[in-house]
C-alpha positions as CSV (number, residue, x, y, z in Angstrom):
1,X,6.0,6.5,1.6
2,X,8.1,3.9,3.3
3,X,7.0,1.2,5.9
4,X,9.1,-0.6,8.6
5,X,8.8,-2.9,10.9
6,X,10.2,-3.3,14.4
7,X,9.6,-4.9,17.9
8,X,6.4,-3.6,19.5
9,X,8.3,-2.9,22.9
10,X,11.0,-0.4,21.1
11,X,7.9,2.5,19.8
12,X,8.6,4.2,23.2
13,X,12.2,4.5,22.7
14,X,11.4,5.3,18.5
15,X,8.8,8.1,20.1
16,X,11.1,9.8,22.4
17,X,13.9,9.8,19.7
18,X,11.4,11.2,17.1
19,X,10.3,14.1,19.7
20,X,14.0,14.7,20.4
21,X,14.3,15.4,16.5
22,X,11.2,17.7,16.7
23,X,8.6,15.5,15.8
24,X,5.4,16.3,17.3
25,X,2.5,13.4,18.6
26,X,-0.7,15.1,17.2
27,X,-2.9,14.3,20.1
28,X,-6.1,14.5,17.8
29,X,-4.2,11.3,15.9
30,X,-3.8,9.0,18.4
31,X,-6.2,6.5,19.0
32,X,-7.0,3.2,19.7
33,X,-9.3,0.5,17.8
34,X,-9.9,-3.2,18.8
35,X,-6.3,-3.6,20.3
36,X,-4.9,-1.3,17.5
37,X,-3.2,2.0,19.1
38,X,-2.0,4.5,16.3
39,X,0.2,7.9,17.4
40,X,0.8,10.0,14.6
41,X,3.9,12.4,14.5
42,X,4.6,15.0,12.6
43,X,7.6,18.1,11.5
44,X,6.7,20.1,9.0
45,X,5.4,18.1,6.1
46,X,6.9,15.0,7.3
47,X,4.7,12.5,9.1
48,X,5.7,8.9,10.7
49,X,2.4,6.8,11.7
50,X,3.5,4.2,14.8
51,X,1.1,1.6,14.4
52,X,0.7,-0.9,17.6
53,X,-1.7,-4.1,17.7
54,X,-1.7,-5.3,21.3
55,X,-1.9,-9.2,20.1
56,X,1.4,-8.6,18.2
57,X,5.0,-8.6,19.3
58,X,5.7,-6.8,16.1
59,X,4.8,-3.0,15.2
60,X,4.5,-1.0,12.3
61,X,6.0,2.2,11.1
62,X,4.9,3.9,8.2
63,X,7.1,7.0,6.8
64,X,5.1,10.0,4.5
65,X,7.2,12.6,3.4
66,X,10.6,12.7,0.7
67,X,13.8,12.9,1.7
68,X,14.0,16.5,1.7
69,X,11.3,16.7,4.4
70,X,12.9,14.4,6.7
71,X,10.9,11.5,6.2
72,X,12.8,8.8,5.6
73,X,16.1,9.4,6.5
74,X,15.0,10.5,10.4
75,X,14.2,6.8,11.4
76,X,17.5,5.8,9.3
77,X,19.2,8.5,11.5
78,X,18.2,7.1,15.0
79,X,20.7,5.5,16.9
80,X,21.3,2.0,17.6
81,X,20.2,-0.4,20.1
82,X,17.6,-1.4,18.0
83,X,17.8,-4.8,17.9
84,X,18.2,-6.3,14.5
85,X,15.1,-9.0,13.6
86,X,16.1,-11.2,11.1
87,X,14.3,-10.0,7.8
88,X,12.1,-7.2,9.7
89,X,13.7,-4.7,11.9
90,X,13.5,-1.5,10.7
91,X,13.6,-2.8,7.0
92,X,11.7,-0.7,4.6
C-alpha cells in the first residue's frame, strides 16, 4: 500500500486519467460521510482509493496492489500538469 497527497481540485483530473488507463469507479464504494468522500477505482487486482475531505485543500490517494498489478506505477505514469506542492503533492 502506498499513499499520496495532492490538491483536492486535482481529483477529477486524476479520476479521468485513471479511467483512461482502464480503472473503473466502483459505484458501491463511492460514498460520503461527514463531509468526506471516498471513490474506489479498480483495475484487475489493483485498487486506488481517492479520499476527499471537503474541509481541506489537500486530498489523499491510497494505492493497493503491487507494481505487477499496476498499483503504484499508475500514478507515477500520469502526465503533468500536477502542480508541485512542496513536500506534499503526489509524494508517497
